[in-house]
N, C-alpha and C positions, 0 to 999 in steps of 0.2 A: 504494499500500500505505500503510495506515494504522497507526501504531503504537498498541497497545492501551494505555489506562490500566490502573490495578489491578484494578478491579472488572471492567473487559472480559475482562482475562487470567486472572482468576479463573473467570469465567462460560466462558471458550473451554476450559479445563481440565477443568471438571466436564461441560461438552459431550461433550469428548473421552472422558472417563472412562465417561460415561454410554452412549455409543455402542459402547466396548470391551465394557463389562458386558453390555449388551443383547444385543449380537451373540452373545457367548458363552454367555449364559444363556438365548438365545431368547426374550427378554422384549421387549414394545413399550418404546420410548425413553420417558424420563421428561423432561418440559419442565424446563429450567434457566432460572431468573431471568435476565433481561438476555440471554439469546439471541436475542429477536426485537426489538433495540434497537441503535442507534449501528452501530458498525463490524461486529459480529456479524451485523446484519440485510443488510449490503451484500454483493454478491457477492464472493466472495475464493477465492483458489487456497492450497492448502497440503498439506503433508504431515505425517502421524502416524507417529511413530516408537516402537516399544514396545522396552523394554529388560527384561530377567530377570537379576537379580543383576549388573547392569552390562554385560551382553552382549546385543548386536542380536538381538530377537526377532521384529521385524518392521517393516515400513516400507513405506506405500502414500500416493500422492499425485497430486493432479492439478496440472499447470502453468497450466492457464487455469480462471477459476472457472466450475462448474457448477450452482452454487446460492448461496445466504447463504454467508457464512464458517462459521456454526454449523452449517449442514445439510452443507455439504462436510466440515467437521471429524468430524462425527459419522459420515459416510460413510467417511471415509478410516481412522478408528479401527475400524471394522467391517471393511473392506479388510485392513487390518494385522493384524487378529485372525485372520480366516479364509482370506484370499486370497493371502498373499504365497507366491508358489511357492517361495521357498527354505526356507519352514518349514512344519512341520506346524500345524494350526489350534491355537490357544491353548485350554486346557481350563479349567473352571471352578475347578479345583483350583489352578491357576497365577495366577489373578488377584489374590491377595494380594500375590504376588511381583513383579506387572508394573507398572513406572514407566512413564511417557510423555511424550513432548514434542510440541508444535505447531509447526511452521515455517510461518509466514504469508508468502506470497510475493509479490514484484512481478510484473508481466507481463514474459516475457522480451524480450530486446533484442538485435540483433545485436552481435558483439563484432569491431568494425573493428579494433582494434589492442590488444596486450596490457597497454598502458598504461592502458587503459580498466578494467582488473580490480582489484578489492582483495581480497586472501586474507582469508578470514572474514567478509566482507559478501557477496561473490557467489558463486552456485552456476552450474554449468556444464550446458549442453546441447550433446551433439555428436551429428550426425545426418548420414547419408548413405544414401540409397536408404531401405530397408526398416529399417535398423538405427539405434538410438538409444540413447544413455547420459545417464543424469541423475546428478550428484552434487551434494548439497547444500552451502550454503556452509561448516556447521559440520565437513565431513569433511576439509578440507584442513588444518583447525587441530587437530582431533582427532588426525591422523595425521603431523603435524608437515611437509606438503608443501610445497614452493615451486609456483609457477605452472606452469614445465615439466612436472614430477611431475602436478599436478593435471590438465592437459591432456591427459598420457599416459593416467593412469588413467580418465579419462572415456572416452577413445577405446576402452581395453581393455574397459570396462565395455558400450560399443555393439558390440563384438565386431570391432572395426577395428584396424589396427596403431596401436601407440602415437604414431606420427608423423603418422596421419591429419588431424589438425586443421590441419596446413600444406598440405593439399589443396585446390585451389580448388573442388572438388566437394562438400567437406564444409562443412557449415553449422554454426559455432559461434556460441551464443547465451550470454548471462548473464542471471543474473536476482539480486536480492536476497532477502533473508529474514530474518525475525525469529523467534527461538525462544523458545517460552514453555515453560517446566518446572513 
């Protein structure tokens, strides 16, 4: 996972905004200067999170690269606006009130020991069978959670018991993320 420079981070956020607006307005995408260069042109995994008046309004992402970071960001912005099952689709009237962030993710890796985990830097993926819960790195910091709480809440998000992370049949992975706002 590359850390973006200032011009790349501005371009990434412009791509996310374009993806959001194109999806909601039903218009074609508008190319953004720099989206086909450097880190934005390389394959990348990301989540796009939407906020309205400081409250979560949508969040969709991918843990594995599906396209260039720019195209992945555009697609996740569209998904966050229209396909997050927790929320109704964003309307054109809401667009001026929508703020967004893009979390650029590293590849997931197994969590072998809790001392590998750094709160605020690492996110969690907990899965068993067909159930999977994912929480982004910033969630623990935003909610003031310690590691045991973060593990338990990721299990709950997966529809598993809070202590399922201790079960050898449960897969626990971590990933790092850098948030651009």
